[in-house]
DSSP file (Angstrom, degrees, kcal/mol; ACC not computed):
  #  RESIDUE AA STRUCTURE BP1 BP2  ACC     N-H-->O    O-->H-N    N-H-->O    O-->H-N    TCO  KAPPA ALPHA  PHI   PSI    X-CA   Y-CA   Z-CA
    1    1 A M              0   0    0      0, 0.0     2,-0.3     0, 0.0   134,-0.2   0.000 360.0 360.0 360.0 135.4  -15.8  -24.8  -23.9
    2    2 A K  E     -A  134   0A   0    132,-2.7   132,-3.1   136,-0.1     2,-0.4  -0.837 360.0-146.1-119.2 157.8  -19.1  -25.5  -22.1
    3    3 A T  E     -Ab 133 100A   0     96,-3.0    98,-2.3    -2,-0.3     2,-0.5  -0.995   9.2-168.4-127.5 128.0  -20.0  -25.6  -18.4
    4    4 A L  E     -Ab 132 101A   0    128,-2.5   128,-2.5    -2,-0.4     2,-0.5  -0.971   5.1-167.8-117.1 121.4  -22.5  -28.0  -16.9
    5    5 A I  E     -Ab 131 102A   0     96,-2.8    98,-2.8    -2,-0.5     2,-0.5  -0.931   4.0-159.3-112.2 128.9  -23.7  -27.3  -13.4
    6    6 A L  E     -Ab 130 103A   0    124,-3.0   124,-2.4    -2,-0.5     2,-0.5  -0.922   7.8-172.4-110.3 131.3  -25.7  -30.0  -11.5
    7    7 A V  E     -Ab 129 104A   0     96,-3.0    98,-2.4    -2,-0.5     2,-0.4  -0.980  14.1-148.6-126.4 120.8  -27.8  -29.0   -8.5
    8    8 A R  E     - b   0 105A   0    120,-2.4   119,-0.8    -2,-0.5    98,-0.2  -0.725  40.2 -98.2 -82.3 137.1  -29.5  -31.4   -6.2
    9    9 A H        -     0   0    0     96,-2.3   118,-1.5    -2,-0.4   119,-0.3  -0.104  45.3-101.9 -51.5 152.6  -32.8  -30.0   -4.9
   10   10 A A        -     0   0    0     47,-0.5    19,-0.2   116,-0.3   117,-0.1  -0.176  59.6 -56.4 -72.6 170.8  -32.5  -28.5   -1.4
   11   11 A K        -     0   0    0    115,-0.2    15,-2.3    17,-0.1    18,-0.3  -0.206  64.8-158.0 -52.5 128.5  -33.8  -30.3    1.8
   12   12 A S  B     -F   25   0B   0     13,-0.3    13,-0.3    -3,-0.1     2,-0.2  -0.654  10.7-133.8-111.0 166.9  -37.4  -31.2    1.4
   13   13 A D        -     0   0    0     11,-3.0    44,-0.1    -2,-0.2    13,-0.1  -0.645   6.5-149.0-106.7 167.6  -40.3  -31.9    3.7
   14   14 A W        -     0   0    0     -2,-0.2     3,-0.1     9,-0.1     4,-0.1  -0.576  18.5-166.7-140.0  75.2  -42.7  -34.8    3.4
   15   15 A P    >   -     0   0    0      0, 0.0     3,-1.1     0, 0.0    -2,-0.0  -0.226  38.3 -83.6 -61.0 152.7  -46.0  -33.7    4.8
   16   16 A E  T 3  S+     0   0    0      1,-0.2     3,-0.1     0, 0.0     0, 0.0  -0.234 114.3  16.4 -55.6 143.4  -48.6  -36.4    5.5
   17   17 A N  T 3  S+     0   0    0      1,-0.2     2,-0.5    -3,-0.1    -1,-0.2   0.785  94.2 134.0  61.2  31.8  -50.8  -37.3    2.4
   18   18 A T    <   -     0   0    0     -3,-1.1    -1,-0.2    -4,-0.1     5,-0.1  -0.949  53.1-131.2-114.0 129.1  -48.3  -35.7    0.0
   19   19 A E    >   -     0   0    0     -2,-0.5     3,-0.9     1,-0.1     4,-0.2  -0.378  27.4-110.7 -69.9 154.6  -47.1  -37.4   -3.2
   20   20 A D  G >  S+     0   0    0      1,-0.3     3,-1.5     2,-0.2    -1,-0.1   0.896 117.8  55.5 -52.4 -45.3  -43.4  -37.6   -3.9
   21   21 A F  G 3  S+     0   0    0      1,-0.3    35,-2.3    34,-0.1    36,-0.3   0.799 108.5  48.8 -59.4 -30.9  -43.8  -35.2   -6.8
   22   22 A D  G <  S+     0   0    0     -3,-0.9    -1,-0.3    33,-0.2    -2,-0.2   0.242  75.7 133.7 -98.8  12.0  -45.5  -32.5   -4.6
   23   23 A R    <   -     0   0    0     -3,-1.5    34,-0.5    -4,-0.2    -9,-0.1  -0.459  45.5-145.0 -66.6 128.0  -43.0  -32.5   -1.7
   24   24 A P        -     0   0    0      0, 0.0   -11,-3.0     0, 0.0     2,-0.2  -0.352  24.2 -89.4 -86.0 170.5  -42.2  -28.9   -0.7
   25   25 A L  B     -F   12   0B   0    -13,-0.3   -13,-0.3    31,-0.2     2,-0.1  -0.555  38.6-126.4 -74.9 144.9  -38.9  -27.6    0.6
   26   26 A A     >  -     0   0    0    -15,-2.3     4,-2.3    -2,-0.2     5,-0.2  -0.440  31.3-102.3 -79.7 164.7  -38.3  -27.6    4.3
   27   27 A E  H  > S+     0   0    0      1,-0.2     4,-2.5     2,-0.2     5,-0.2   0.909 126.4  52.7 -55.0 -43.1  -37.3  -24.4    6.0
   28   28 A K  H  > S+     0   0    0      1,-0.2     4,-2.9     2,-0.2    -1,-0.2   0.891 107.8  52.2 -60.3 -39.5  -33.7  -25.6    6.1
   29   29 A G  H  > S+     0   0    0    -18,-0.3     4,-2.6     2,-0.2     5,-0.2   0.905 108.4  49.1 -63.7 -42.7  -33.9  -26.3    2.4
   30   30 A I  H  X S+     0   0    0     -4,-2.3     4,-2.2     2,-0.2    -2,-0.2   0.945 113.9  46.7 -60.8 -47.7  -35.1  -22.8    1.7
   31   31 A H  H  X S+     0   0    0     -4,-2.5     4,-2.5     1,-0.2    -2,-0.2   0.926 113.5  48.0 -60.6 -46.5  -32.3  -21.3    3.8
   32   32 A D  H  X S+     0   0    0     -4,-2.9     4,-3.0     1,-0.2     5,-0.2   0.888 111.2  50.4 -64.0 -40.1  -29.6  -23.6    2.1
   33   33 A A  H  X S+     0   0    0     -4,-2.6     4,-2.5     2,-0.2     5,-0.2   0.902 111.9  47.8 -66.0 -40.3  -30.8  -22.8   -1.4
   34   34 A E  H  X S+     0   0    0     -4,-2.2     4,-2.1    -5,-0.2    -2,-0.2   0.935 114.7  46.5 -63.3 -45.1  -30.7  -19.0   -0.7
   35   35 A K  H  X S+     0   0    0     -4,-2.5     4,-2.3    -5,-0.2    -2,-0.2   0.925 114.9  46.0 -63.1 -46.3  -27.2  -19.4    0.8
   36   36 A M  H  X S+     0   0    0     -4,-3.0     4,-2.6     2,-0.2     5,-0.2   0.914 112.3  49.1 -66.9 -43.9  -25.9  -21.5   -2.0
   37   37 A S  H  X S+     0   0    0     -4,-2.5     4,-2.1    -5,-0.2    -1,-0.2   0.908 113.2  47.5 -64.3 -40.2  -27.3  -19.4   -4.8
   38   38 A H  H  X S+     0   0    0     -4,-2.1     4,-2.5    -5,-0.2    -1,-0.2   0.905 111.2  52.4 -64.6 -41.6  -25.9  -16.2   -3.2
   39   39 A F  H  X S+     0   0    0     -4,-2.3     4,-1.6     2,-0.2    -2,-0.2   0.921 110.1  47.5 -59.9 -47.0  -22.5  -18.0   -2.8
   40   40 A L  H  <>S+     0   0    0     -4,-2.6     5,-2.3     1,-0.2    -1,-0.2   0.912 112.3  49.4 -62.8 -42.6  -22.4  -19.0   -6.4
   41   41 A K  H ><5S+     0   0    0     -4,-2.1     3,-1.6     1,-0.2    -1,-0.2   0.909 109.6  51.5 -64.3 -42.0  -23.3  -15.5   -7.6
   42   42 A E  H 3<5S+     0   0    0     -4,-2.5    -1,-0.2     1,-0.3    -2,-0.2   0.811 106.1  55.2 -64.1 -29.3  -20.6  -14.0   -5.3
   43   43 A K  T 3<5S-     0   0    0     -4,-1.6    -1,-0.3    -5,-0.2    -2,-0.2   0.351 116.6-118.6 -83.8   6.3  -18.0  -16.4   -6.8
   44   44 A N  T < 5 +     0   0    0     -3,-1.6     2,-0.8     1,-0.2    -3,-0.2   0.838  51.4 167.8  59.2  36.8  -19.0  -15.0  -10.2
   45   45 A I      < -     0   0    0     -5,-2.3     2,-0.2     2,-0.0    -1,-0.2  -0.742  24.5-148.1 -82.4 113.0  -20.3  -18.4  -11.5
   46   46 A E        -     0   0    0     -2,-0.8     2,-0.4    -3,-0.1    23,-0.0  -0.572  17.7-176.1 -86.7 144.4  -22.1  -17.5  -14.7
   47   47 A I        -     0   0    0     -2,-0.2    54,-0.2     1,-0.1     3,-0.1  -0.995  15.6-167.3-140.5 133.1  -25.2  -19.4  -15.9
   48   48 A D  S    S+     0   0    0     52,-3.9    24,-0.5    -2,-0.4     2,-0.3   0.814  73.6   0.1 -87.8 -34.6  -27.1  -18.8  -19.1
   49   49 A K  E     -dc  72 101A   0     51,-1.0    53,-1.9    22,-0.1     2,-0.4  -0.993  60.4-133.9-158.4 146.9  -30.1  -20.9  -18.5
   50   50 A F  E     -dc  73 102A   0     22,-2.6    24,-2.2    -2,-0.3     2,-0.4  -0.864  14.2-168.9-103.7 138.6  -31.7  -23.2  -15.8
   51   51 A F  E     +dc  74 103A   0     51,-2.7    53,-2.6    -2,-0.4     2,-0.4  -0.994  18.5 179.4-121.7 133.1  -33.3  -26.6  -16.6
   52   52 A T  E     -dc  75 104A   0     22,-2.4    24,-2.8    -2,-0.4    27,-0.2  -0.969  35.2-110.0-139.8 150.3  -35.3  -28.2  -13.8
   53   53 A S        -     0   0    0     51,-1.9    24,-0.2    -2,-0.4    25,-0.1  -0.474  33.9-129.3 -61.6 144.6  -37.3  -31.2  -12.8
   54   54 A P  S    S+     0   0    0      0, 0.0    -1,-0.1     0, 0.0    23,-0.1   0.579  72.0 118.8 -78.1  -7.1  -41.0  -30.1  -12.5
   55   55 A A  S >> S-     0   0    0      1,-0.1     4,-2.9    22,-0.1     3,-0.6  -0.328  77.2-117.2 -59.0 141.5  -41.2  -31.8   -9.1
   56   56 A L  H 3> S+     0   0    0    -35,-2.3     4,-2.9     1,-0.2     5,-0.2   0.854 110.0  51.1 -53.2 -45.0  -42.0  -29.1   -6.5
   57   57 A R  H 3> S+     0   0    0    -34,-0.5     4,-1.4   -36,-0.3   -47,-0.5   0.873 116.0  40.9 -66.2 -36.6  -38.8  -29.4   -4.4
   58   58 A A  H <> S+     0   0    0     -3,-0.6     4,-2.4     2,-0.2    -2,-0.2   0.919 116.7  48.2 -74.4 -45.2  -36.5  -29.1   -7.5
   59   59 A F  H  X S+     0   0    0     -4,-2.9     4,-2.5     1,-0.2    -2,-0.2   0.902 111.8  50.3 -62.7 -41.0  -38.6  -26.4   -9.1
   60   60 A S  H  X S+     0   0    0     -4,-2.9     4,-2.0    -5,-0.3    -1,-0.2   0.895 109.6  50.9 -64.7 -39.9  -38.7  -24.4   -5.8
   61   61 A T  H  X S+     0   0    0     -4,-1.4     4,-2.2    -5,-0.2    -2,-0.2   0.934 110.9  49.3 -60.6 -45.8  -34.9  -24.7   -5.5
   62   62 A C  H  X S+     0   0    0     -4,-2.4     4,-2.1     1,-0.2    -2,-0.2   0.906 108.7  52.6 -60.4 -43.6  -34.5  -23.5   -9.0
   63   63 A E  H  X S+     0   0    0     -4,-2.5     4,-0.7     1,-0.2    -1,-0.2   0.881 107.9  51.4 -62.1 -38.0  -36.8  -20.5   -8.4
   64   64 A I  H >X S+     0   0    0     -4,-2.0     3,-1.1     1,-0.2     4,-0.5   0.929 110.1  49.0 -64.6 -44.3  -34.7  -19.5   -5.3
   65   65 A F  H >X S+     0   0    0     -4,-2.2     4,-1.5     1,-0.3     3,-1.3   0.869 104.6  61.1 -60.4 -35.2  -31.5  -19.6   -7.4
   66   66 A N  H 3X S+     0   0    0     -4,-2.1     4,-2.4     1,-0.3    -1,-0.3   0.671  87.3  70.9 -72.0 -14.8  -33.3  -17.5  -10.0
   67   67 A K  H << S+     0   0    0     -3,-1.1    -1,-0.3    -4,-0.7    -2,-0.2   0.832 108.5  37.6 -64.5 -30.4  -33.7  -14.7   -7.4
   68   68 A E  H << S+     0   0    0     -3,-1.3    -2,-0.2    -4,-0.5    -1,-0.2   0.828 129.5  30.9 -84.3 -36.4  -30.0  -14.3   -7.8
   69   69 A Y  H  < S-     0   0    0     -4,-1.5    -3,-0.2     2,-0.1    -2,-0.2   0.813  76.5-158.0 -99.3 -34.2  -29.7  -15.0  -11.5
   70   70 A N     <  +     0   0    0     -4,-2.4     2,-0.2     1,-0.2    -3,-0.1   0.951  44.9 134.4  51.0  58.2  -32.9  -13.8  -13.1
   71   71 A I        -     0   0    0      1,-0.1    -1,-0.2    -5,-0.0   -22,-0.1  -0.704  61.8 -65.7-125.8 177.8  -32.6  -16.0  -16.2
   72   72 A E  E     -d   49   0A   0    -24,-0.5   -22,-2.6    -2,-0.2     2,-0.4  -0.418  43.2-156.9 -70.1 139.0  -34.8  -18.3  -18.2
   73   73 A I  E     -d   50   0A   0    -24,-0.2     2,-0.4    -2,-0.1   -22,-0.2  -0.966   7.9-172.2-115.2 131.7  -36.1  -21.5  -16.5
   74   74 A E  E     -d   51   0A   0    -24,-2.2   -22,-2.4    -2,-0.4     2,-0.4  -0.991  14.6-143.6-123.6 127.4  -37.2  -24.5  -18.5
   75   75 A T  E     -d   52   0A   0     -2,-0.4     2,-0.4   -24,-0.2   -22,-0.2  -0.714  14.3-169.1 -88.3 140.2  -38.9  -27.5  -16.9
   76   76 A I    >   -     0   0    0    -24,-2.8     3,-2.2    -2,-0.4     4,-0.2  -0.968  17.3-152.6-132.1 115.1  -38.0  -30.9  -18.3
   77   77 A Q  G >  S+     0   0    0     -2,-0.4     3,-2.1     1,-0.3    -1,-0.1   0.835  93.8  66.4 -54.3 -36.3  -40.1  -33.9  -17.2
   78   78 A K  G 3  S+     0   0    0      1,-0.3    -1,-0.3     8,-0.1     5,-0.2   0.580  88.4  67.8 -68.1  -7.7  -37.1  -36.3  -17.8
   79   79 A L  G X  S+     0   0    0     -3,-2.2     3,-0.7   -27,-0.2     2,-0.6   0.523  78.6  94.0 -86.6  -5.6  -35.2  -34.6  -14.9
   80   80 A Y  T <  S-     0   0    0     -3,-2.1     3,-0.1     1,-0.3    25,-0.1  -0.790 113.5 -12.5 -86.2 121.9  -37.7  -36.0  -12.4
   81   81 A N  T 3  S-     0   0    0     -2,-0.6    -1,-0.3     1,-0.2     2,-0.1   0.903 100.5-171.5  51.3  45.3  -36.2  -39.3  -11.2
   82   82 A A    <   -     0   0    0     -3,-0.7     2,-0.2    24,-0.1    -1,-0.2  -0.357  18.0-145.5 -73.8 143.6  -33.7  -39.0  -14.0
   83   83 A S     >  -     0   0    0     -5,-0.2     4,-2.0    -3,-0.1     5,-0.2  -0.516  36.3-100.3 -92.0 170.4  -31.2  -41.8  -14.9
   84   84 A D  H  > S+     0   0    0      1,-0.2     4,-2.9     2,-0.2     5,-0.2   0.891 126.3  56.8 -59.0 -36.8  -27.7  -41.0  -16.2
   85   85 A T  H  > S+     0   0    0      2,-0.2     4,-2.9     1,-0.2    -1,-0.2   0.894 103.6  52.0 -62.0 -40.5  -29.1  -41.6  -19.7
   86   86 A N  H  > S+     0   0    0      2,-0.2     4,-2.4     1,-0.2    -1,-0.2   0.944 111.7  46.5 -59.8 -47.7  -31.8  -39.0  -19.2
   87   87 A F  H  X S+     0   0    0     -4,-2.0     4,-2.7     1,-0.2    -2,-0.2   0.931 113.6  48.7 -60.1 -45.9  -29.2  -36.4  -18.2
   88   88 A E  H  X S+     0   0    0     -4,-2.9     4,-2.9     1,-0.2    -2,-0.2   0.927 111.4  48.7 -61.2 -45.9  -26.9  -37.4  -21.1
   89   89 A N  H  X S+     0   0    0     -4,-2.9     4,-1.1     1,-0.2    -1,-0.2   0.892 112.7  48.0 -63.4 -39.7  -29.8  -37.2  -23.7
   90   90 A I  H  < S+     0   0    0     -4,-2.4     3,-0.4    -5,-0.2     4,-0.3   0.937 113.2  48.5 -63.7 -46.0  -30.8  -33.8  -22.3
   91   91 A T  H >< S+     0   0    0     -4,-2.7     3,-1.6     1,-0.2    -2,-0.2   0.915 108.2  53.6 -61.8 -44.5  -27.2  -32.5  -22.4
   92   92 A L  H 3< S+     0   0    0     -4,-2.9    -1,-0.2     1,-0.3    -2,-0.2   0.783 109.9  49.8 -60.8 -26.9  -26.7  -33.8  -26.0
   93   93 A G  T 3< S+     0   0    0     -4,-1.1    -1,-0.3    -3,-0.4    -2,-0.2   0.373  81.5 124.3 -95.9   4.8  -29.8  -31.9  -27.1
   94   94 A L  S <  S-     0   0    0     -3,-1.6    45,-0.3    -4,-0.3     2,-0.2  -0.330  71.6-101.8 -67.1 148.4  -28.9  -28.5  -25.6
   95   95 A D    >   -     0   0    0      1,-0.1     3,-1.9    44,-0.1    -1,-0.1  -0.512  25.3-134.1 -69.7 132.1  -28.8  -25.5  -27.9
   96   96 A D  T 3  S+     0   0    0      1,-0.3    -1,-0.1    -2,-0.2    -2,-0.1   0.649  99.9  71.3 -68.0 -15.2  -25.2  -24.6  -28.7
   97   97 A H  T 3  S+     0   0    0      2,-0.0     2,-0.6    41,-0.0    -1,-0.3   0.673  84.4  83.0 -73.7 -12.7  -25.7  -20.9  -28.0
   98   98 A L    <   +     0   0    0     -3,-1.9     3,-0.1     1,-0.2    41,-0.1  -0.819  51.6 169.7 -90.0 119.6  -25.9  -21.8  -24.3
   99   99 A D        +     0   0    0     -2,-0.6   -96,-3.0     1,-0.3     2,-0.4   0.741  68.5  35.9 -98.9 -28.2  -22.4  -22.1  -22.9
  100  100 A K  E    S+b    3   0A   0    -98,-0.2   -52,-3.9   -96,-0.0   -51,-1.0  -0.950  70.9 167.0-133.9 111.2  -23.2  -22.4  -19.2
  101  101 A V  E     -bc   4  49A   0    -98,-2.3   -96,-2.8    -2,-0.4     2,-0.4  -0.886  21.0-150.8-125.2 155.3  -26.3  -24.3  -18.0
  102  102 A A  E     -bc   5  50A   0    -53,-1.9   -51,-2.7    -2,-0.3     2,-0.4  -0.983   6.7-159.0-124.9 138.6  -27.5  -25.6  -14.7
  103  103 A M  E     -bc   6  51A   0    -98,-2.8   -96,-3.0    -2,-0.4     2,-0.5  -0.973   4.1-156.2-118.6 129.2  -29.8  -28.7  -14.2
  104  104 A F  E     +bc   7  52A   0    -53,-2.6   -51,-1.9    -2,-0.4     2,-0.2  -0.910  37.3 126.9-105.6 123.1  -31.8  -29.1  -11.0
  105  105 A S  E     -b    8   0A   0    -98,-2.4   -96,-2.3    -2,-0.5     2,-0.3  -0.664  46.3 -82.7-153.8-154.0  -32.7  -32.7  -10.2
  106  106 A H     >  -     0   0    0    -27,-0.5     4,-2.4    -2,-0.2     2,-0.3  -0.792  42.4 -75.7-129.3 160.0  -32.7  -35.5   -7.7
  107  107 A N  T  4 S+     0   0    0     -2,-0.3   -26,-0.1     1,-0.2    16,-0.0  -0.673 100.1  31.2 -85.3 152.0  -30.6  -38.3   -6.3
  108  108 A N  T  > S+     0   0    0     -2,-0.3     4,-2.6   -27,-0.0    -1,-0.2  -1.000 122.8  49.0 -87.4 -14.4  -29.6  -41.0   -7.1
  109  109 A G  H  > S+     0   0    0      1,-0.2     4,-2.7     2,-0.2    -2,-0.2   0.870 109.1  51.2 -57.4 -42.8  -29.6  -40.0  -10.8
  110  110 A I  H  X S+     0   0    0     -4,-2.4     4,-2.3     1,-0.2    -1,-0.2   0.905 113.3  45.0 -67.2 -40.3  -27.7  -36.7  -10.3
  111  111 A S  H  > S+     0   0    0      2,-0.2     4,-2.3     1,-0.2    11,-0.2   0.922 113.6  50.5 -66.5 -43.6  -24.9  -38.4   -8.3
  112  112 A N  H  X S+     0   0    0     -4,-2.6     4,-0.8     2,-0.2    -2,-0.2   0.920 112.6  46.2 -60.0 -44.7  -24.7  -41.2  -10.8
  113  113 A F  H >X S+     0   0    0     -4,-2.7     3,-1.0    -5,-0.2     4,-0.6   0.926 111.3  51.6 -65.0 -44.9  -24.5  -38.8  -13.7
  114  114 A A  H >X S+     0   0    0     -4,-2.3     3,-1.4     1,-0.3     4,-0.6   0.892 106.2  55.9 -58.1 -39.7  -21.8  -36.6  -12.0
  115  115 A N  H 3< S+     0   0    0     -4,-2.3    -1,-0.3     1,-0.3    -2,-0.2   0.686  96.6  62.7 -71.4 -17.2  -19.8  -39.7  -11.3
  116  116 A T  H << S+     0   0    0     -3,-1.0    -1,-0.3    -4,-0.8    -2,-0.2   0.685 111.4  40.2 -74.7 -16.4  -19.7  -40.6  -15.1
  117  117 A M  H << S+     0   0    0     -3,-1.4     2,-0.4    -4,-0.6    -2,-0.2   0.460 111.9  61.7-107.7  -4.0  -17.8  -37.3  -15.5
  118  118 A S     <  -     0   0    0     -4,-0.6     4,-0.1     2,-0.2    30,-0.1  -0.937  59.0-149.9-131.5 145.9  -15.5  -37.3  -12.5
  119  119 A D  S    S+     0   0    0     -2,-0.4     2,-0.2     2,-0.1    -1,-0.1   0.691  85.4  82.9 -79.4 -20.9  -12.7  -39.4  -11.1
  120  120 A D  S    S-     0   0    0      1,-0.1     2,-1.0    -3,-0.0    -2,-0.2  -0.554  91.0-116.5 -80.4 148.6  -13.8  -38.3   -7.7
  121  121 A M        -     0   0    0     -2,-0.2     2,-0.5     2,-0.0    -2,-0.1  -0.775  37.8-165.5 -87.5 106.1  -16.7  -40.2   -6.0
  122  122 A L        -     0   0    0     -2,-1.0     2,-0.5   -11,-0.2    -7,-0.2  -0.815  16.4-179.8 -98.9 128.2  -19.4  -37.6   -5.7
  123  123 A I        -     0   0    0     -2,-0.5    -2,-0.0    -9,-0.1   -16,-0.0  -0.959  26.6-136.3-124.3 111.0  -22.4  -38.1   -3.5
  124  124 A F        -     0   0    0     -2,-0.5     2,-0.1   -16,-0.1   -13,-0.1  -0.488  11.1-152.7 -73.1 123.6  -24.7  -35.0   -3.6
  125  125 A P    >   -     0   0    0      0, 0.0     3,-2.4     0, 0.0  -117,-0.2  -0.480  47.1 -75.8 -77.4 164.8  -26.1  -33.8   -0.4
  126  126 A T  T 3  S+     0   0    0      1,-0.3  -116,-0.3    -2,-0.1  -115,-0.2  -0.453 127.1  19.2 -59.8 135.2  -29.4  -32.0   -0.6
  127  127 A G  T 3  S+     0   0    0   -118,-1.5    -1,-0.3  -119,-0.8  -117,-0.2   0.454  94.0 148.2  81.2   1.6  -28.6  -28.5   -2.0
  128  128 A G    <   -     0   0    0     -3,-2.4  -120,-2.4  -119,-0.3     2,-0.4  -0.366  29.7-160.5 -71.2 149.4  -25.2  -29.7   -3.3
  129  129 A V  E     -AE   7 153A   0     24,-2.4    24,-3.3  -122,-0.2     2,-0.4  -0.998   9.4-176.0-135.4 131.5  -23.8  -28.2   -6.5
  130  130 A A  E     -AE   6 152A   0   -124,-2.4  -124,-3.0    -2,-0.4     2,-0.4  -0.985   8.7-157.4-126.7 140.2  -21.1  -29.5   -8.9
  131  131 A G  E     -AE   5 151A   0     20,-2.6    19,-3.0    -2,-0.4    20,-1.4  -0.954   7.7-168.5-118.6 137.4  -19.7  -27.7  -11.9
  132  132 A F  E     -AE   4 149A   0   -128,-2.5  -128,-2.5    -2,-0.4     2,-0.6  -0.973  17.3-140.6-126.2 136.9  -18.0  -29.4  -14.8
  133  133 A E  E     -AE   3 148A   0     15,-3.0    15,-2.2    -2,-0.4     2,-0.6  -0.856  19.0-159.8 -92.2 126.2  -16.0  -28.0  -17.7
  134  134 A I  E     -AE   2 147A   0   -132,-3.1  -132,-2.7    -2,-0.6     2,-2.0  -0.940  12.7-140.4-111.9 116.6  -16.9  -29.8  -20.9
  135  135 A D        +     0   0    0     11,-2.9    11,-0.5    -2,-0.6     2,-0.3  -0.515  64.9  92.5 -82.4  79.5  -14.2  -29.4  -23.6
  136  136 A C        -     0   0    0     -2,-2.0    -2,-0.1     9,-0.1     3,-0.1  -0.978  64.3-142.9-159.2 161.2  -16.4  -29.0  -26.6
  137  137 A D  S    S+     0   0    0     -2,-0.3     2,-0.4     1,-0.2    -1,-0.1   0.618  92.8  47.8-100.4 -20.1  -18.0  -26.3  -28.7
  138  138 A S  S >  S-     0   0    0      1,-0.1     3,-2.1  -136,-0.0    -1,-0.2  -0.981  72.8-140.7-125.1 133.1  -21.2  -28.2  -29.4
  139  139 A W  G >  S+     0   0    0     -2,-0.4     3,-2.0     1,-0.3     4,-0.2   0.777 101.5  71.8 -59.6 -25.1  -23.2  -30.0  -26.7
  140  140 A S  G 3  S+     0   0    0      1,-0.3     3,-0.3   -46,-0.2    -1,-0.3   0.680  92.4  57.4 -66.3 -14.7  -23.7  -32.8  -29.3
  141  141 A D  G <> S+     0   0    0     -3,-2.1     4,-1.3     1,-0.2     3,-0.4   0.240  73.1 113.4 -94.7  12.2  -20.0  -33.7  -28.8
  142  142 A F  T X4  +     0   0    0     -3,-2.0     3,-0.5     1,-0.2    -1,-0.2   0.876  68.6  56.6 -53.0 -46.3  -20.6  -34.2  -25.1
  143  143 A H  T 34 S+     0   0    0     -3,-0.3    -1,-0.2     1,-0.2    -2,-0.1   0.910 115.6  34.5 -55.6 -47.2  -19.9  -38.0  -25.1
  144  144 A S  T 34 S+     0   0    0     -3,-0.4    -1,-0.2     2,-0.1    -2,-0.2   0.568  97.6 105.6 -88.4  -8.4  -16.4  -37.7  -26.6
  145  145 A A  S << S-     0   0    0     -4,-1.3     2,-0.2    -3,-0.5    -9,-0.1  -0.392  77.4-109.7 -74.3 147.4  -15.5  -34.5  -24.9
  146  146 A N        -     0   0    0    -11,-0.5   -11,-2.9    -2,-0.1     2,-0.4  -0.565  35.9-156.9 -70.5 138.9  -13.0  -34.3  -21.9
  147  147 A K  E     -E  134   0A   0     -2,-0.2     2,-0.4   -13,-0.2   -13,-0.2  -0.963  10.7-173.6-124.9 137.6  -14.9  -33.5  -18.7
  148  148 A K  E     -E  133   0A   0    -15,-2.2   -15,-3.0    -2,-0.4     2,-0.4  -0.992  25.8-127.3-136.4 129.0  -13.3  -31.9  -15.6
  149  149 A L  E     +E  132   0A   0     -2,-0.4   -17,-0.3   -17,-0.2     3,-0.1  -0.612  29.0 174.6 -69.8 123.4  -14.8  -31.3  -12.2
  150  150 A I  E     -     0   0A   0    -19,-3.0     2,-0.3    -2,-0.4   -18,-0.2   0.639  62.5  -1.2-108.4 -20.0  -14.2  -27.6  -11.5
  151  151 A F  E     -E  131   0A   0    -20,-1.4   -20,-2.6     2,-0.0    -1,-0.4  -0.962  47.3-170.3-163.7 154.8  -16.1  -27.3   -8.2
  152  152 A F  E     -E  130   0A   0     -2,-0.3     2,-0.4   -22,-0.2   -22,-0.2  -0.898  18.0-172.6-147.4 115.4  -18.3  -29.2   -5.8
  153  153 A Y  E     -E  129   0A   0    -24,-3.3   -24,-2.4    -2,-0.3    -2,-0.0  -0.918  13.1-164.0-119.7 136.6  -20.1  -27.4   -3.0
  154  154 A D    >   -     0   0    0     -2,-0.4     3,-2.2   -26,-0.2     4,-0.3  -0.963  24.8-133.9-112.2 129.3  -22.0  -28.7    0.0
  155  155 A P  G >  S+     0   0    0      0, 0.0     3,-0.8     0, 0.0    -1,-0.1   0.766 105.1  63.1 -57.9 -23.1  -24.3  -26.1    1.7
  156  156 A K  G 3  S+     0   0    0      1,-0.2    -3,-0.0     2,-0.1  -124,-0.0   0.761 105.2  46.5 -69.6 -22.6  -22.9  -27.3    5.1
  157  157 A N  G <         0   0    0     -3,-2.2    -1,-0.2     1,-0.2     0, 0.0   0.272 360.0 360.0-107.7  11.4  -19.4  -26.2    4.2
  158  158 A I    <         0   0    0     -3,-0.8    -1,-0.2    -4,-0.3    -2,-0.1   0.424 360.0 360.0-114.0 360.0  -20.1  -22.7    2.8
């Protein structure tokens, strides 16, 4: 059994003359990421490794979560403006010794990918987190594995 956790970056700011890739987190985003990461840790949600888009807002969200988890972070360029195919290809290539992973990325891709695994219509708010149970022993079996939404959290509701 594997667990895949998807995290949309927290609320970002868009200062003048800033490229999309370099957008920082807003104060609300920092607060929400701290609150959400603490909430997940208190719920004993285990994670073996973080994978993140290198865009500043996603990477910063991941770093805030890592204050609670203190685990390895790997940046993956394909998680920036990722399509469902990007997410699937990354998931299929994960190392099988990792049972519980989290990916930090952006909308619309993260919502689209989540919706390929869920019967519920998920629309990720900034800072939203969804966890899926993947019924397989190898990530390479992801396509054919049964997938089940086990949680979906919005920072406004925790």
